Structures are given as C-alpha cells and as structure tokens.
N, C-alpha and C positions, 0 to 999 in steps of 0.2 A: 563633924559639925554637922548640927540639926539645921535641916532647911526653913527659912520663912518668908512668908510674902509680905508686901506692904500693901495697908487698905487702911485708906482715912486716916493716915497720920500713925497707923499702930501695925505693930507686928504681930502676924497669926501664925503658930506652929502647923506644920502638915496636917496634923489630927485634928485641929480647929477649924482650918479649911475645909476638910473633908465633912466634918459636922456640919460647916455652914452650907457646903454644896445640897446634901442630900436633900433637906426640904425644898430648895429652888429645882433640883432635878424632879421632883415629885410633883411640883404644883405644873412644871412645863409638860411632863408625862400626861398627867390630868388632862390639862388643857388641850395638848394635842389629840387623846383618845376623845374628849368632848365634841371636837372638830369633825373627825373623821366619823363618828357615831352619826352625827348629823348631817351626813353628805349625801346619805341614799334616801330614795323615794319612799320606802317603807317608813323612815324614820321620820319624816314629815306627816303621814298619814295620820290623821286626828284619831284618837281613841275609839274604836268601836264598839266597847264594851262587851255583852255576851251576844252583840248580833249573829246570825248564821252567814257565812261568807260563801258567796257564790262567784265564778269566771264565766264571762262568756264563752261557748261551746267554739264559737266563730270568731276569727280577727277581720276586722273590716278596716277598708280603706277610707278615709275621711271624705276624698273625692265623690264617694259612691253613697254618702249619706245626707248630701246637700244636691239641691237643684241647679247644678253646673254642669255642663256636659262640653262647652267649648275648648278645646285642646288648650288654646293659647291663653285663656282663661285660666284654666286649670293651674298652668305652670307659671303665670304670673302672681296666683295665690300661693305659690308655693305648695300645691298638690300632687304635683307630678310623680309617677310611677315609672319607670322606664329609663330606655337611655337618650340621652340628648346630644344632637349632634349641631355644633354650630358652624357657619360658613357665612363668607360674603363681606366680613369685616362689619363696622358699626354705622349705624346711623343714630340721629337725634330726636327723640319724641317729646312732644310739649305734654306736660301733665300737670294736674291741678297744684302740685308743689315745685314745678320749674320744668327747664327741661331736662331730659334724661337720656343716659345712654343705653341704648339697646343693639343685640345683634341683627343683622340685616335678616338673614334667613335661619330658621331652626327646624331641625327635624325630630319627630317624638317617634322613636322606635322601640321595637321589644317589650312593650309594656305588658302582654300576656306573660312572657317570660319572666322578667322583672317582677311582676305580681305573683306569680305561684312562688318565685323563689324567694321573696320576702316573706309571704304569707305562713309558707313552710318553717322558715327561720324563727318567725316569733312566736308563731304555734309551738315550737319546742323550747323558746325561754318563756313562756308562759306556763307551762307543763311543768316545767324545772322549777320555777320560782314561786309558784303558787298552787304546791301538792296537797294544801290543807283546803284550798277552796273548792268548794261541788260546784258539778259543770249545771250550765243553764241555757237553754236555747232561747234564743230571741227572736221572736216573730216580728215581721215586717219591719226591719231596724231603719228603713227609709223614714218611718213615723216617729222615730224613738227622740230624734233630738231637735231642738231648734239651734243651729247653729249661725252666730254673727261673728264677725271679725273685726279685731282690734289691731289697727295699724301701728307698728312698733319702731319707731325713727331713733331708738337708741344707738349710740356709737358702738362699733366691735373693733377689736385690734388689727384685724385685717378689712377695714371698712377700706372699699374701692376695689378689692382684688378679692372679694368673698364668693364661694359659688352658692350665693342663695340671692334671689333678688329681693330688693329693698324698694320701699319699706317693707318688712317681715309682716307678714299677718297673721296673728296670735288668734288661735279659735278659741270663743266662750260657748260651753255649753249650757244648754238650759232644757229640761225634759219636757215633752209635749204633754199637755196636764192630760189628754184623753187616751195615754197609751195603758194598755191593760198588760199587768205582770201575772194574770191568772191567780191572783191570792196569795202570791208567794210574799214573804217577809224576809226582811234582812238586807245584806250590802252586797251589791253586784259590781265585780270590776268589770270592765270594758276595754279592751285593747285596741288601738286604732292605730295604722300607720297614715302619718301625715303625708311624708313622702319618702322616696327610696330611689335612688336615680344615680348613673354615669354619666359623665359628659367630657367630651373634647375640650381643648384650650376654646376661648371665647368669650365673652361678654353677658353675664347675667345683667337683668335689667337694674340700671343704677350703678353698676359697678365701672367705674369709669376708667380702668385699666387693665380690666379683664383678669384673668387666672388660668393658670394651667389645668390639664386635665384631673379630674378627681372624681369622688362618689361622696354622698352624703346622706343620709338617713334620719327621722325621727319617729319614736314611738311615744304614743299618749295612752296614758292609763286613766280612765275616768272610772271614781267610784261613786255608785250612786245609792239612795236610801230607796227600796223598792217600794214599801208602804207610804211613804212621804211623798214620794217622786221628787226628791230633791239630789243635786248634784253635792255632793259631800267633800270632795276633792278632786283636781287633776295635777296632774304629773307631765310634762313634756320631756322625753330624754331624749338627746339627740347625739350625734357623731359625724364627724367629716374627716377628707383626706383628699392632700390635693396633692400632686404630682410636681417634681421639680423640671418636667419638658412635656411639650404635648405629646397625646397618644392616643389611639384607638385601641380601644380595649378589647381584647379577643373573649372569648366567654370564660376560659379559665380563670383568666386574670382579673377580669371584673368579679365573679364569683369569690374570689379569695379576699380581694377587696372590700367586699360586702360583708362578709365573713369578721373580717376586722373590726368594724365599725359597729356590726350588730353585737360583737362579742363585749365590746367598751359599754355599749347600753345596756345589756345585760348586766355588766357590773356597777351599773349606776340604781339598779332597782334595790 
C-alpha cells in the first residue's frame, strides 16, 4: 500500500511530499549559508574598490597607544596584558553608577612574557589571514590615533560572573589629522591587542559573584584610508575561557589555553 501523509485536510503521496520539501530545504540552506557568510570580520568590511591594501608590520597593544600608564587604570579599562592574581576577598567601592564589588588585592604579573607570546601569536594570525596585503611600517604609533572610550552597560549571559570588568569600555578610534603616511595611498590595516590575560578565581570589577580561573583575549582590526586619514571600519574579535575550579596556571597550561582562544579569534576573521 502506498504511504500517505495528512496535510491541511488533504492526502499527499510520498513523491508529492518530497517535491514539496525540496524548495523548503533549498530555502533553509540558502538562509543558513547567508547567515554563515555574514559572520566573519572580512564579510562586514566595506567594499574597498581598487585600493591598494597594506597591513602594519608591527602588532600594537592598545595600552601603548594611549596616555595611560597606571596599572590599576589599565586593568580597569580592560587593557591589561599579563597574568592577574586575585586575593584578599572583596570590598565595595563607590562609583558614579553605584556601589561596585572589587577584589581587595590584585597582582599584575608576567606582563613581558604574555605580551611577547600574544604579539607573536597575533603576528602569525595576521600573516596567514592577510597574505595579499603589503607590509607597511608605522612611524610614531603613539601619534596615530585619538582614542576615546564608550562605556557599555549591555547585559551579557554570564552577568555577575564574567571574567571582565564592567562596565566594559569600548574603544573608538579617530586618526590624528597631522599624521604623515609619507604619501602612501590605499587602505591600511592595523591589528591591535586590547587585552590578553589569565587569572585565578576572584572578582572582576562589578562582578558580584566572582568567577573561577580563566583566560581572555581581544583583537581589534582597524582599517584606515591613508589619503583621507579616515577610519573605514573597526572589528573587535574576542574569546574567553573559564574553568570549573580555581587554579593557578603554570606556563604550559596557560599557553595552551591562550592558543585555544587565539585560534577561535582567528576563525572569526
């Protein structure tokens, strides 16, 4: 006996059902493909036309491009690169947006080692991802950008136990009008590490319940038009990992965890 299916008070044969499903499946796959293709950083980049494409020879740390040197302020603005050690429990600090939980004691460790590891990793990612770009050396990088920070109070799924300070401060970039590109014309990509850190269990600013150990990193890609000295596009790509228990990473474990999150960031390009 031929099998039939009941649909809207009508009986359809198996063959008719298959015919009906084919266009539906096609539409579904087309929608999925369009969503996937729009999820990468490069897919969101505005059309660059026939512009020559350049990429900075050097990877920069955001904290080195702005006039902030105090370590606690660098940490507060989510610009730290290194290992963070929390201790001493919590205290409450009055801020302009209310009372906020903070860790009593914070040690900032191994900044040189994590900086070197992060810059080397990002350099490898950039070299692999932007093979068609020409190399460009940036002179006086501290005079390149005016950077202002926009506080972001957007709720996140792990609000209260996230491994980043809140409010998150989102950097906004504007080129200094007097910066000289030595007559070069075209689009220049500048990769910037905003933060890259490991931490033990503790409280990031404003995270009421604290979190276990983890690692977190963020890479910012800034495309600029050299002849007009305008910022064309900015992408912030980040990844994080948190453990289920408190731990103090040894060098090998921390490096492995950093490699995992940098690999994820690479996949977002």
